[in-house]
Residue frames as a rotation matrix with the C-alpha (Angstrom) as fourth column:
MET 1
-0.885 0.120 -0.450 34.82
-0.093 -0.992 -0.082 -24.49
-0.457 -0.031 0.889 -4.29
ALA 2
-0.777 0.628 -0.040 31.94
0.096 0.181 0.979 -25.96
0.622 0.757 -0.201 -6.27
GLY 3
-0.274 0.691 -0.669 29.83
0.946 0.318 -0.058 -26.11
0.173 -0.649 -0.741 -3.09
TRP 4
-0.669 -0.034 -0.743 30.05
0.333 -0.907 -0.258 -22.33
-0.665 -0.420 0.618 -2.70
GLN 5
-0.917 0.304 -0.259 28.28
-0.385 -0.498 0.777 -21.72
0.107 0.812 0.574 -6.02
GLU 6
-0.548 0.738 -0.393 25.46
0.459 0.658 0.596 -24.13
0.699 0.146 -0.700 -5.17
LYS 7
-0.344 0.395 -0.852 24.51
0.907 -0.095 -0.410 -22.10
-0.242 -0.914 -0.325 -2.08
ARG 8
-0.935 -0.002 -0.356 23.99
-0.063 -0.983 0.172 -18.84
-0.350 0.183 0.919 -3.99
PRO 9
0.033 0.998 0.055 20.39
0.091 0.052 -0.995 -17.96
-0.995 0.038 -0.089 -4.83
PRO 10
-0.006 0.023 1.000 19.39
0.962 0.274 0.000 -18.23
-0.274 0.961 -0.023 -8.49
ALA 11
-0.904 -0.427 0.024 20.02
0.410 -0.849 0.333 -15.09
-0.122 0.310 0.943 -10.57
THR 12
-0.487 0.793 0.366 16.26
0.184 -0.317 0.931 -14.74
0.853 0.521 0.008 -11.22
CYS 13
0.203 0.549 -0.811 15.40
0.918 0.180 0.352 -14.65
0.340 -0.816 -0.468 -7.51
LYS 14
-0.722 -0.385 0.575 14.88
0.216 -0.915 -0.341 -11.02
0.658 -0.122 0.743 -6.51
GLU 15
-0.111 0.656 -0.747 13.21
0.990 0.003 -0.144 -9.65
-0.092 -0.755 -0.649 -3.43
VAL 16
-0.334 0.093 0.938 11.50
0.342 -0.915 0.213 -6.30
0.878 0.392 0.274 -3.89
VAL 17
-0.302 0.185 -0.935 11.24
0.937 -0.124 -0.327 -4.13
-0.176 -0.975 -0.136 -0.79
PHE 18
0.017 0.413 0.911 9.03
0.516 -0.784 0.346 -1.04
0.857 0.464 -0.226 -0.76
MET 19
-0.934 -0.073 -0.351 9.05
0.328 -0.569 -0.754 1.95
-0.145 -0.819 0.555 1.53
TRP 20
-0.171 0.965 0.201 5.33
0.911 0.077 0.404 2.56
0.375 0.252 -0.892 2.12
THR 21
-0.991 -0.105 0.082 3.84
0.081 -0.963 -0.256 6.05
0.106 -0.247 0.963 2.43
VAL 22
-0.297 0.929 -0.222 0.47
0.738 0.075 -0.670 7.03
-0.606 -0.363 -0.708 3.89
VAL 23
-0.925 0.018 0.380 -1.56
0.281 -0.640 0.715 8.91
0.256 0.768 0.587 1.27
TYR 24
-0.176 0.922 0.345 -4.96
-0.454 -0.387 0.803 8.92
0.873 -0.015 0.487 3.00
ILE 25
-1.000 0.024 0.010 -6.40
0.002 0.443 -0.897 8.28
-0.026 -0.896 -0.443 6.46
SER 26
-0.410 0.904 -0.123 -9.90
-0.083 0.098 0.992 6.92
0.908 0.417 0.035 6.22
PRO 27
-0.290 0.362 0.886 -12.41
-0.934 -0.309 -0.180 7.15
0.209 -0.880 0.427 9.08
ASN 28
0.303 0.411 0.860 -13.36
-0.586 0.792 -0.172 3.47
-0.751 -0.452 0.481 8.60
ARG 29
-0.511 -0.563 0.650 -12.56
0.051 0.735 0.677 0.30
-0.858 0.379 -0.346 6.64
VAL 30
0.353 0.723 0.594 -15.45
0.692 0.225 -0.685 0.70
-0.629 0.653 -0.421 4.14
ILE 31
0.932 -0.048 -0.360 -14.13
-0.222 -0.858 -0.462 4.02
-0.287 0.511 -0.810 2.84
ALA 32
-0.004 -0.999 0.051 -10.55
-0.655 0.041 0.755 2.70
-0.756 -0.031 -0.654 2.94
GLU 33
-0.254 -0.021 0.967 -11.58
0.441 0.887 0.136 -0.22
-0.860 0.461 -0.216 0.71
GLN 34
0.790 0.573 0.219 -13.20
0.483 -0.360 -0.798 2.24
-0.378 0.736 -0.561 -1.74
ILE 35
0.651 -0.647 -0.398 -9.99
-0.656 -0.743 0.134 4.30
-0.382 0.173 -0.908 -1.87
LYS 36
-0.275 -0.760 0.589 -7.95
-0.291 0.650 0.702 1.11
-0.916 0.021 -0.400 -2.30
SER 37
0.195 0.453 0.870 -10.17
0.685 0.572 -0.451 0.04
-0.702 0.684 -0.199 -5.20
LEU 38
0.960 0.160 -0.231 -9.80
-0.011 -0.801 -0.598 3.45
-0.281 0.577 -0.767 -6.89
LEU 39
0.311 -0.930 -0.193 -6.01
-0.830 -0.365 0.422 3.38
-0.463 0.029 -0.886 -6.64
THR 40
-0.287 -0.374 0.882 -5.70
-0.011 0.922 0.387 -0.29
-0.958 0.102 -0.269 -7.57
ASN 41
0.572 0.590 0.570 -7.82
0.586 0.193 -0.787 0.28
-0.574 0.784 -0.236 -10.68
GLU 42
0.906 -0.324 -0.273 -5.28
-0.416 -0.804 -0.426 2.96
-0.082 0.499 -0.862 -11.67
GLY 43
0.660 -0.630 -0.411 -2.51
0.098 0.614 -0.783 0.36
0.745 0.476 0.467 -11.42
LEU 44
-0.073 -0.695 0.716 -1.02
-0.762 -0.424 -0.489 1.27
0.644 -0.581 -0.498 -8.03
LEU 45
-0.359 -0.097 -0.928 -0.05
0.481 0.833 -0.273 -1.13
0.800 -0.544 -0.252 -5.25
VAL 46
-0.018 0.442 0.897 -2.08
-0.635 -0.698 0.331 -0.39
0.772 -0.564 0.293 -2.12
MET 47
-0.554 -0.125 -0.823 -1.91
0.519 0.721 -0.458 -1.60
0.651 -0.681 -0.335 1.48
LEU 48
0.365 0.700 0.614 -4.39
-0.266 -0.554 0.789 -0.85
0.892 -0.451 -0.015 4.28
ARG 49
-0.591 -0.580 -0.560 -3.30
0.442 0.347 -0.827 -0.55
0.674 -0.737 0.051 7.92
PRO 50
0.521 0.824 -0.222 -5.65
0.618 -0.185 0.764 -0.08
0.589 -0.535 -0.606 10.88
VAL 51
-0.478 -0.609 0.633 -4.90
-0.011 -0.716 -0.698 2.88
0.879 -0.340 0.336 13.14
GLY 52
-0.277 0.347 0.896 -5.52
-0.850 -0.523 -0.060 3.19
0.448 -0.778 0.440 16.84
ILE 53
-0.343 0.222 0.913 -7.57
-0.781 0.473 -0.408 0.90
-0.522 -0.853 0.011 19.03
PRO 54
-0.946 -0.143 -0.289 -7.89
-0.295 0.749 0.594 -2.65
0.131 0.647 -0.751 17.64
HIS 55
-0.713 0.695 0.090 -11.26
0.502 0.596 -0.626 -3.41
-0.489 -0.401 -0.775 19.27
LEU 56
-0.233 0.636 -0.736 -12.99
-0.474 -0.735 -0.485 -0.82
-0.850 0.236 0.472 17.05
GLY 57
-0.057 0.186 0.981 -12.80
0.566 0.816 -0.121 -3.30
-0.823 0.548 -0.151 14.16
ASP 58
-0.271 -0.002 0.962 -14.07
0.957 -0.109 0.269 -1.99
0.104 0.994 0.032 10.81
SER 59
0.753 0.628 0.194 -15.31
0.598 -0.777 0.196 1.26
0.274 -0.032 -0.961 12.37
GLY 60
0.453 -0.679 -0.577 -11.81
0.383 -0.436 0.814 2.42
-0.805 -0.590 0.063 13.32
ALA 61
0.631 -0.300 -0.715 -9.55
-0.646 -0.715 -0.269 4.64
-0.431 0.631 -0.645 11.22
VAL 62
0.583 -0.438 0.684 -7.49
0.569 0.821 0.040 2.99
-0.579 0.367 0.728 8.48
GLU 63
0.022 -0.667 -0.744 -4.36
-0.463 -0.667 0.584 4.28
-0.886 0.332 -0.324 6.74
VAL 64
0.943 0.153 0.296 -4.12
0.207 0.427 -0.880 3.86
-0.261 0.891 0.371 2.97
LEU 65
0.198 -0.962 -0.188 -0.49
-0.315 -0.244 0.917 3.31
-0.928 -0.123 -0.351 1.95
VAL 66
0.998 -0.055 0.001 1.28
0.017 0.298 -0.954 3.08
0.052 0.953 0.299 -1.40
PRO 67
0.266 -0.964 0.004 4.95
0.957 0.264 0.115 2.55
-0.112 -0.027 0.993 -2.27
GLU 68
0.081 -0.321 -0.944 6.92
0.358 -0.874 0.328 5.77
-0.930 -0.364 0.044 -1.81
THR 69
-0.864 -0.498 0.072 7.62
0.213 -0.232 0.949 5.90
-0.456 0.836 0.306 -5.54
GLU 70
-0.543 0.746 0.386 3.86
0.661 0.096 0.744 6.02
0.518 0.659 -0.545 -6.28
ALA 71
-0.338 0.417 -0.844 2.84
0.818 -0.313 -0.482 8.48
-0.465 -0.853 -0.236 -3.55
GLU 72
-0.749 0.029 -0.661 2.73
-0.199 -0.963 0.183 11.58
-0.631 0.269 0.727 -5.77
GLU 73
-0.842 0.459 -0.284 0.63
-0.206 0.213 0.955 9.79
0.499 0.863 -0.085 -8.40
ALA 74
-0.446 0.688 -0.572 -1.72
0.829 0.558 0.025 8.44
0.337 -0.463 -0.820 -5.71
SER 75
-0.487 0.224 -0.844 -2.18
0.485 -0.734 -0.475 11.93
-0.726 -0.641 0.249 -4.24
GLN 76
-0.863 0.145 -0.484 -3.02
-0.451 -0.653 0.608 13.31
-0.228 0.743 0.629 -7.67
ILE 77
-0.697 0.632 -0.338 -5.57
0.200 0.624 0.755 10.54
0.689 0.459 -0.561 -8.31
LEU 78
-0.348 0.570 -0.744 -7.19
0.934 0.146 -0.325 11.17
-0.076 -0.809 -0.583 -4.93
THR 79
-0.668 0.059 -0.742 -7.30
0.084 -0.985 -0.153 14.94
-0.740 -0.165 0.653 -5.54
GLU 80
-0.871 0.280 -0.403 -8.95
-0.474 -0.262 0.841 14.46
0.130 0.924 0.360 -8.92
ASN 81
-0.474 0.675 -0.565 -11.50
0.105 0.680 0.725 11.91
0.874 0.284 -0.393 -7.66
THR 82
-0.540 0.281 -0.794 -12.45
0.841 0.152 -0.519 13.20
-0.025 -0.948 -0.318 -4.22
PRO 83
0.309 0.728 0.612 -15.38
0.658 -0.628 0.416 15.61
0.687 0.274 -0.673 -3.93
VAL 84
-0.645 -0.569 0.510 -14.63
0.117 -0.733 -0.670 18.95
0.755 -0.372 0.540 -2.26
């Protein structure tokens, strides 16, 4: 039975899985990077994901995503920092 215990992962090994939520759809990568920087500076995790046709490159729309648990905070930060 000793072999069974050796195959278990160490107790400190944990994999964190996030459900990501779109909080902003940017018209291009430049603006998406600015939004990412704003949210990252506030301590949030941020991921960018291109939308639509791949050949548009940096000029195509980009989704800004955060973990589901941070979506409300991200929306509040964007509301407070986005001009009307």
